[in-house]
MARSEKOL-829238 format. One line per 4 residues: number of its first residue (from 0); their letters; for each residue x negated, y negated, z of C-alpha. Coordinates in pm, whole numbers, padded with zeros to 5 digits. Layout:
<rs>
NUM	A	X Y Z  ... $
</rs>
This chain:
<rs>
0	XXXX	02578 -00852 00895  02482 -00462 00870  02364 -00296 01179  02336 00095 01073 $
4	XXXX	02336 00293 00778  02408 00675 00780  02291 00910 00498  02428 01285 00547 $
8	XXXX	02339 01528 00228  02242 01244 00048  01988 01219 -00209  01637 01251 -00018 $
12	XXXX	01795 01262 00336  02009 01595 00457  02080 01334 00818  01895 00984 00838 $
16	XXXX	02001 00663 00977  01809 00332 00991  01858 00054 01212  01882 -00300 01057 $
20	XXXX	01844 -00627 01154  01848 -00950 00972  01464 -00920 00780  01408 -00555 00723 $
24	XXXX	01093 -00433 00481  01123 -00078 00390  00741 00067 00353  00630 00432 00287 $
28	XXXX	00478 00618 00017  00658 00748 -00295  00901 00944 -00306  01002 00905 00136 $
32	XXXX	01345 00775 00057  01323 00369 -00018  01495 00397 -00339  01741 00641 -00187 $
36	XXXX	01852 00404 00123  01883 00089 -00142  02113 00302 -00372  02349 00392 -00091 $
40	XXXX	02396 00025 -00057  02431 -00019 -00450  02734 00242 -00409  02905 00063 -00138 $
44	XXXX	02868 -00290 -00374  03003 -00062 -00625  03301 00048 -00400  03410 -00308 -00380 $
48	XXXX	03408 -00410 -00684  03561 -00127 -00781  03890 -00199 -00550  03984 -00568 -00701 $
52	XXXX	04195 -00381 -00907  04292 -00051 -00776  04571 00066 -00577  04481 00202 -00230 $
56	XXXX	04652 00465 -00031  04735 00669 00321  04556 01015 00332  04396 01234 00638 $
60	XXXX	04044 01239 00644  03894 01532 00854  03796 01413 01183  03932 01040 01107 $
64	XXXX	04288 01067 01087  04541 00902 00886  04359 00559 00668  04386 00356 00369 $
68	XXXX	04154 00471 00123  04064 00404 -00211  03996 00652 -00534  03634 00583 -00650 $
72	XXXX	03568 00731 -00991  03206 00820 -01064  03251 00588 -01331  03224 00305 -01093 $
76	XXXX	02900 00395 -00983  02615 00219 -01117  02398 00591 -01185  02481 00963 -01252 $
80	XXXX	02655 01060 -00900  02585 01460 -01016  02246 01485 -00856  02320 01212 -00576 $
84	XXXX	02336 01496 -00350  02079 01633 -00140  01897 01940 -00328  02153 01890 -00600 $
88	XXXX	02438 02090 -00351  02813 02076 -00423  02824 02015 -00033  02977 01694 00061 $
92	XXXX	02790 01349 00111  02867 01080 00342  02764 00732 00354  02842 00500 00652 $
96	XXXX	02798 00157 00693  02824 -00001 01058  02919 -00386 01077  02757 -00596 01332 $
100	XXXX	03170 -00660 01393  03198 -00251 01462  03397 -00184 01154  03255 00159 00971 $
104	XXXX	03242 00138 00580  03247 00481 00403  03225 00662 00121  03298 01026 00074 $
108	XXXX	03181 01189 -00245  03086 01534 -00397  02970 01578 -00757  03262 01592 -01013 $
112	XXXX	03521 01482 -00797  03676 01166 -00694  03466 00961 -00363  03679 00811 -00129 $
116	XXXX	03618 00452 00020  03784 00396 00369  03687 00181 00652  03750 00199 00989 $
120	XXXX	03874 -00106 01219  04008 -00238 01529  04242 -00454 01296  04504 -00241 01213 $
124	XXXX	04631 -00073 00880  04410 -00216 00571  04648 -00201 00290  04513 -00461 00081 $
128	XXXX	04166 -00527 -00105  04157 -00856 00132  04206 -00671 00444  03945 -00422 00362 $
132	XXXX	03712 -00769 00275  03849 -00899 00593  03736 -00605 00800  03401 -00581 00698 $
136	XXXX	03254 -00899 00514  02952 -00873 00368  02850 -01021 00014  02558 -00815 -00122 $
140	XXXX	02291 -00960 -00354  02119 -00689 -00584  01832 -00764 -00767  01898 -00557 -01107 $
144	XXXX	01613 -00425 -01274  01427 -00736 -01464  01369 -00719 -01826  01214 -00997 -02069 $
148	XXXX	01420 -01223 -02206  01610 -01244 -02511  01431 -01389 -02805  01713 -01559 -02919 $
152	XXXX	02010 -01629 -02659  02315 -01667 -02858  02554 -01900 -02672  02841 -01655 -02478 $
156	XXXX	03189 -01695 -02356  03213 -01770 -01961  03386 -01413 -01892  03047 -01249 -02067 $
160	XXXX	02846 -01481 -01820  03034 -01362 -01502  03033 -01029 -01588  02638 -01008 -01650 $
164	XXXX	02517 -01226 -01389  02413 -00996 -01154  02384 -00703 -01320  02077 -00538 -01533 $
168	XXXX	02223 -00748 -01825  02169 -01036 -01620  01813 -01132 -01837  02029 -01165 -02181 $
172	XXXX	02248 -01458 -02005  02007 -01673 -01799  02009 -01944 -02020  02372 -01973 -02047 $
176	XXXX	02398 -01929 -01662  02211 -02216 -01652  02360 -02398 -01916  02659 -02383 -01699 $
180	XXXX	02520 -02516 -01352  02574 -02916 -01282  02219 -03112 -01257  02213 -03076 -00895 $
184	XXXX	02199 -02685 -00909  01968 -02649 -01152  01704 -02940 -00993  01710 -02738 -00711 $
188	XXXX	01629 -02463 -00903  01359 -02638 -01112  01194 -02692 -00802  01174 -02381 -00712 $
192	XXXX	01028 -02278 -01036  00758 -02568 -01001  00636 -02474 -00631  00552 -02182 -00794 $
196	XXXX	00383 -02329 -01145  00296 -02668 -01033  00192 -02745 -01404  00499 -02634 -01541 $
200	XXXX	00824 -02885 -01588  01102 -02701 -01648  01382 -02857 -01869  01776 -02791 -01867 $
204	XXXX	01884 -02538 -02084  02021 -02700 -02412  02287 -02552 -02695  02146 -02523 -03092 $
208	XXXX	02380 -02504 -03333  02224 -02305 -03627  02449 -02271 -03911  02774 -02088 -03762 $
212	XXXX	02630 -01974 -03480  02498 -02121 -03144  02170 -02069 -02917  02086 -02182 -02580 $
216	XXXX	01732 -02285 -02551  01571 -02344 -02268  01222 -02553 -02272  00895 -02585 -01996 $
220	XXXX	00631 -02810 -02020  00297 -02684 -01968  -00042 -02932 -01994  00205 -03160 -02236 $
224	XXXX	00280 -02924 -02424  00653 -02805 -02477  00720 -02415 -02470  01030 -02195 -02469 $
228	XXXX	01098 -01969 -02198  01054 -01687 -02412  00689 -01759 -02463  00597 -01768 -02126 $
232	XXXX	00460 -01429 -01971  00649 -01192 -01800  00571 -01266 -01460  00645 -01663 -01529 $
236	XXXX	01000 -01513 -01676  01098 -01271 -01374  01013 -01560 -01156  01290 -01729 -01358 $
240	XXXX	01514 -01425 -01296  01460 -01365 -00912  01508 -01718 -00819  01820 -01704 -01052 $
244	XXXX	01945 -01395 -00854  01867 -01587 -00491  02134 -01864 -00564  02377 -01618 -00588 $
248	XXXX	02337 -01650 -00183  02645 -01724 00029  02764 -01702 00415  02752 -01319 00461 $
252	XXXX	02484 -01228 00206  02296 -00943 00209  01979 -00916 -00013  01894 -00560 -00142 $
256	XXXX	01564 -00566 -00389  01359 -00310 -00477  00963 -00339 -00518  00952 -00697 -00616 $
260	XXXX	00550 -00650 -00643  00569 -00475 -00965  00681 -00816 -01115  00494 -01048 -00908 $
264	XXXX	00124 -01203 -00856  00048 -01127 -00524  00073 -01499 -00412  00443 -01496 -00553 $
268	XXXX	00483 -01207 -00359  00445 -01428 -00072  00649 -01727 -00165  00954 -01449 -00224 $
272	XXXX	00935 -01343 00082  00941 -01694 00239  01189 -01776 00000  01452 -01493 00116 $
276	XXXX	01388 -01559 00462  01512 -01930 00457  01823 -01847 00234  01963 -01495 00328 $
280	XXXX	02079 -01419 00692  01973 -01066 00626  01782 -00879 00329  01644 -00534 00271 $
284	XXXX	01332 -00520 00037  01164 -00198 -00014  00821 -00219 -00151  00450 -00108 -00106 $
288	XXXX	00313 -00443 -00151  -00010 -00528 00118  00079 -00908 00050  00506 -00865 00156 $
292	XXXX	00395 -00653 00436  00168 -00905 00572  00400 -01222 00523  00647 -01022 00720 $
296	XXXX	00705 -01043 01121  00579 -00715 01257  00923 -00659 01353  01084 -00650 01025 $
300	XXXX	00889 -00347 00906  01050 -00044 00884  00898 00300 00808  01063 00517 00594 $
304	XXXX	01000 00893 00594  01245 01160 00487  01102 01394 00692  01239 01300 01000 $
308	XXXX	01616 01234 01105  01575 00806 01136  01414 00531 00992  01097 00368 01241 $
312	XXXX	01069 00050 01291  00738 -00143 01406  00766 -00240 01817  00509 -00470 01814 $
316	XXXX	00240 -00688 01681  -00004 -00445 01794  00171 -00141 01638  00148 -00364 01328 $
320	XXXX	-00221 -00437 01363  -00328 -00107 01399  -00150 00011 01113  -00202 -00224 00903 $
324	XXXX	-00575 -00374 00965  -00719 -00033 00880  -00489 00083 00595  -00258 -00187 00474 $
328	XXXX	-00466 -00487 00470  -00736 -00369 00260  -00655 -00043 00174  -00331 -00030 -00005 $
332	XXXX	-00336 00191 -00253  -00455 00443 00004  -00155 00401 00216  00089 00589 00004 $
336	XXXX	-00172 00903 00006  -00227 00901 00355  00114 00984 00425  00118 01242 00142 $
340	XXXX	-00169 01417 00233  -00137 01296 00661  -00534 01307 00634  -00761 01010 00631 $
344	XXXX	-01133 00979 00605  -01255 00714 00797  -01617 00557 00656  -01889 00278 00714 $
348	XXXX	-01929 -00026 00469  -01943 00106 00081  -01938 00472 00106  -01664 00578 -00004 $
352	XXXX	-01784 00494 -00409  -02089 00733 -00323  -01930 00997 -00173  -01685 01091 -00440 $
356	XXXX	-01967 01005 -00682  -02188 01304 -00552  -01875 01553 -00466  -01833 01510 -00848 $
360	XXXX	-02195 01595 -00914  -02152 01878 -00677  -01805 01998 -00803  -01636 01909 -00476 $
364	XXXX	-01313 01858 -00674  -01064 01782 -00391  -01373 01532 -00218  -01381 01401 -00539 $
368	XXXX	-00987 01297 -00621  -00970 00981 -00531  -00560 01052 -00524  -00620 01294 -00297 $
372	XXXX	-00719 01209 00101  -00798 00863 00100  -01110 00711 00248  -01080 00410 00403 $
376	XXXX	-01358 00163 00571  -01342 00134 00950  -01678 00029 01074  -01959 00138 01255 $
380	XXXX	-01996 00301 01663  -01872 -00008 01786  -01543 00024 01611  -01469 00398 01691 $
384	XXXX	-01195 00326 01952  -01047 00186 01634  -00993 00508 01471  -00798 00652 01787 $
388	XXXX	-00572 00348 01786  -00501 00442 01435  -00439 00816 01491  -00252 00674 01785 $
392	XXXX	-00036 00462 01582  00044 00659 01278  00140 00999 01484  00390 00763 01707 $
396	XXXX	00522 00488 01534  00498 00677 01158  00577 01002 01273  00317 01117 01057 $
400	XXXX	00104 01429 01196  -00237 01275 01081  -00589 01464 01113  -00893 01221 01115 $
404	XXXX	-01265 01260 01010  -01495 00975 01087  -01846 00978 00924  -02098 00701 01109 $
408	XXXX	-02417 00573 00989  -02687 00683 01255  -02860 00344 01248  -03130 00311 01488 $
412	XXXX	-03010 00541 01761  -03165 00768 01981  -03067 01150 01984  -02915 01082 02342 $
416	XXXX	-02678 00823 02258  -02548 00979 01928  -02451 01289 02121  -02262 01085 02418 $
420	XXXX	-02119 00935 02145  -01983 01293 01975  -01896 01428 02297  -01650 01088 02391 $
424	XXXX	-01471 01105 02009  -01415 01460 02017  -01154 01427 02330  -00988 01188 02091 $
428	XXXX	-00898 01498 01844  -01077 01337 01604  -01345 01513 01385  -01674 01353 01369 $
432	XXXX	-02012 01380 01170  -02329 01138 01249  -02578 01138 00986  -02932 01215 01061 $
436	XXXX	-03069 00953 00798  -03013 00569 00941  -02703 00567 00617  -02594 00741 00351 $
440	XXXX	-02858 00557 00100  -03113 00713 00322  -03026 01099 00138  -03080 00944 -00225 $
444	XXXX	-03414 00836 -00159  -03575 01187 -00295  -03896 01120 -00447  -03888 01369 -00688 $
448	XXXX	-03519 01268 -00787  -03634 00900 -00783  -03901 00967 -01012  -03687 01121 -01299 $
452	XXXX	-03474 00839 -01236  -03772 00606 -01322  -03923 00761 -01615  -03504 00788 -01787 $
456	XXXX	-03504 00416 -01712  -03907 00369 -01889  -03768 00606 -02200  -03480 00437 -02243 $
460	XXXX	-03723 00099 -02308  -03847 00275 -02536  -04142 00238 -02352  -04449 00546 -02235 $
464	XXXX	-04341 00756 -01902  -04716 00853 -01863  -04763 00519 -01685  -04542 00607 -01399 $
468	XXXX	-04639 00943 -01238  -04576 01156 -00959  -04905 00950 -00734  -04748 00608 -00843 $
472	XXXX	-04432 00691 -00732  -04556 00789 -00338  -04761 00503 -00360  -04510 00256 -00423 $
476	XXXX	-04305 00457 -00144  -04546 00429 00122  -04564 00049 00049  -04183 00015 00062 $
480	XXXX	-04191 00197 00398  -04500 -00042 00516  -04242 -00357 00444  -04024 -00241 00655 $
484	XXXX	-04161 00013 00956  -04214 -00295 01211  -03879 -00346 01198  -03717 00020 01208 $
488	XXXX	-03950 00091 01486  -03904 -00193 01653  -03505 -00154 01648  -03499 00238 01739 $
492	XXXX	-03742 00166 02044  -03499 -00116 02170  -03208 00082 02094  -03293 00377 02306 $
496	XXXX	-03424 00157 02592  -03115 00034 02614  -02954 00327 02597  -03130 00524 02838 $
500	XXXX	-03102 00209 03087  -02793 00189 03053  -02699 00608 03161  -03018 00559 03465 $
504	XXXX	-03106 00204 03542  -03372 00358 03761  -03590 00487 03502  -03921 00312 03465 $
508	XXXX	-03915 00121 03060  -04283 00178 03084  -04229 00525 03012  -03945 00482 02795 $
512	XXXX	-04201 00292 02580  -04477 00563 02569  -04222 00818 02456  -04126 00602 02208 $
516	XXXX	-04416 00519 02038  -04559 00912 02041  -04256 01005 01840  -04262 00683 01616 $
520	XXXX	-04655 00775 01558  -04581 01125 01471  -04277 01089 01208  -04494 00799 01037 $
524	XXXX	-04733 01033 00962  -04463 01179 00701  -04351 01001 00433  -04023 01163 00391 $
528	XXXX	-03929 01121 00775  -04051 00764 00778  -03795 00741 00485  -03501 00857 00676 $
532	XXXX	-03588 00589 00958  -03593 00285 00781  -03300 00101 00615  -03222 00340 00325 $
536	XXXX	-03011 00004 00176  -03325 -00216 00198  -03573 00080 00068  -03414 00086 -00229 $
540	XXXX	-03392 -00293 -00291  -03798 -00360 -00195  -03890 00003 -00394  -03686 -00176 -00695 $
544	XXXX	-03857 -00520 -00650  -04168 -00342 -00701  -04056 -00106 -00937  -03961 -00414 -01186 $
548	XXXX	-04297 -00615 -01079  -04473 -00335 -01206  -04329 -00127 -01449  -04067 -00402 -01549 $
552	XXXX	-03748 -00137 -01481  -03533 -00031 -01168  -03291 00247 -01064  -02937 00231 -00882 $
556	XXXX	-02757 00507 -00649  -02559 00652 -00888  -02851 00724 -01124  -03014 00925 -00855 $
560	XXXX	-02666 01080 -00743  -02641 01176 -01144  -03006 01374 -01131  -02942 01522 -00792 $
564	XXXX	-02842 01860 -00731  -02766 02134 -00434  -03133 02229 -00439  -03308 01912 -00362 $
568	XXXX	-03009 01762 -00114  -03038 01739 00241  -02919 02005 00422  -02759 01842 00696 $
572	XXXX	-02561 01635 00430  -02430 01900 00205  -02321 02048 00539  -02101 01714 00580 $
576	XXXX	-02017 01695 00225  -01888 02066 00188  -01705 02002 00523  -01489 01725 00389 $
580	XXXX	-01434 01882 00100  -01273 02181 00265  -01121 01880 00524  -00958 01767 00168 $
584	XXXX	-00860 02111 00043  -00643 02157 00373  -00270 02227 00324  -00005 02121 00586 $
</rs>
């Protein structure tokens, strides 16, 4: 097993190291260096393959002494080495692998020059390929880029099969591979396929002579219909290839696979992790897939960030949950953006869709762009500690200096409770806004805009808009408030009493009730103030019910947003939107 990889002046890394365990699932945003780490392993694999028929020589390596060394030409590597150095420099690049037996395999290279491959070991001179292999006993199983199977796969020689079975051309000989395997091996392979596709029965490949040419056919039966594997979708073809590569494992095998989620349905991604764990003593997977991450053990997750000098491993189940509960589990796409922007906005419920839509309407381009700063669902007041836990985890585990802004609904809370909450959360270095109305939907209850939205819907039905006057709208809204007021007022009173008693248990409840009743009575005199206190979600639902009953139309939040502008939007809410846009526009 490889215990450590050290990279110097290689690809994304000037100086970087990663400690490996049996299970290693590399996570991080695009361009963080995950593929560069896998490429270093591919280079090691290329070196071991090349030395099979090469001559060894003794030379002096600066800082190492005289060692047995193989010269490796650039043509032996699986990709162009001209840009394989950090910032495309001409300086020496060094890749080192430390085995669990303490041997160190090293590759030294510079663009345009022959690379040097050597192993430092306590086993004396390593003056043969066999001694190299003994000193550093690994069998690298690198799953290549997968491709659709050949529509017509010709029968090829054993040597062609052997040469291509483990490289990017493996898809061209997949049927040939299984044509040559015995019945027992194929039965095991077929079971792994059928476990993933229960309705499928895979048949062993057969030879088909067509004139002077011979082809290999592989059929599967699904719902009593016989099909050639080429007729299946790419997901099925990819699974055939992956399961074929998994069967290359041996005693010292190390599996290397880059982003298997590109090919597979989420359920198959989970099964793949299970299959790999059962088959390989060590594996290294690079992925963005939350399904794979969630299927992994917490200790297997390795955070890769080329801005630092070493990869960071999740240290406990608590660390794992604190990151992936908020970002990995439900916000897989947001994770890469978070690591890139180093900022995140936490909101309640489905607020993101309204914030993005409104930002587009108000020409707040930084906030409107969904590829910029991620907006992640967190929860309400009671969940604010999750924001601080997330901030700590990302800063200390992922080494990302994250900035967090939270937006919470006011709900039915009183001014005193809101102020106490803001004071507590500001101590945690988290910027926080509490909406001045119950929830975000309340800011769309703008009579002028709602009237225009209803008229637009009536015209779309080619009906007479004169049937719906501004007076009719006000009458409907007053009826909505009447339906919801008792619930809202009782909730507001209960929350205020509970909060004030928690601060000062000796206060007379009757005085609190009297103050509440007076405040609520004054609020009820104003339709706009009343609309800010009832549930905005419920108000729109009840409004649409009454609207359909009387005028056979309804309106949506998005239709209201389409008609809204800075002139009519609530000043406090507009200020929050402007602050969020500035937050999204910040540069590191």
